[in-house]
N, C-alpha and C positions, 0 to 999 in steps of 0.2 A: 758773515761770519766765515771764519777760516774752520779747517778741519784740525788743524793743531788747537789743542788746549793748554791754557796756561797751569802749570801746576800749582798747588796750593802750599801756603805756608805752612810748618809744621802745626800739628795739634790743634791749636786753638781755632783756626779758620778750618780744618779738616771736620773737626768734632762738630763745629758750628753746622756745617752743611748736613751733618748726620743728625744733629738736634740732640745730642747727649754732650755730657760734661768730657773734659779730656781724658780723665782717669776711666771713665766708662769705654770711651773709645779704645783707649789701649788694651783693656781688656777684650773687647771684640776683635780688635785685631789677632791679639793672641789666641783666642779660642776658633779664630778662622772665619768669623762671621763678616770681617771686613777683609778687602785686599791686604796685602802685606806693602809696605811702602818701597819706593825706590830711594836711593840715596845719590844725589847729584855731586854731593861731597860729605865727608865724614860728619856724623851728628846733624844731619840734615835731610830728616825724612820727608817725602813729598808723596803726595797722591793727585791722582785726577778725580775731579769731581764727577765725572761721569763713571767713573768705575765705583766710586761711594754710592752714588743713587743708584746704581744698578744693584749693588750688593743688597741694600737696605729694601729695594723693592723686590729681590729674590727672597729676602728674610720676611716681609710683610706678605708676599704672596702666598705661602705656605706656613703660616705658624704652627697649626697642629702638626703636621707632618715632621717639621723641624723639631717640634718639642718631643714628638715621639721617638725620634731618631736620638736624641740626646738621653731622653729617657732610657732608651735601649743600650746605649752605650755605658751609661753610668751602672745599670744594672749588670753589665756583663763583666765591668771592671770590679764592682763589689764581689760578684761570684767568683772571679778569678784570685782575689785577695784571700776570700775564704777557703780556697782549696787547698 
């Protein structure tokens, strides 16, 4: 097996690697929970499977900490809006 990994086709195959729907996949990318795609050509987003798997493992490894961080950020945002 070589060190060079083949990029995945857009969305469908990438979302299958992660195990979520394409819409959920893009929401996770937008939220920063998954890596941003690279574009070898316009309108052709690609990801490396190893990067997607690593992001999912990091998310699964500490769900409570991640949830607490999101909750704190949300509270800070709500307090900022109230001020």
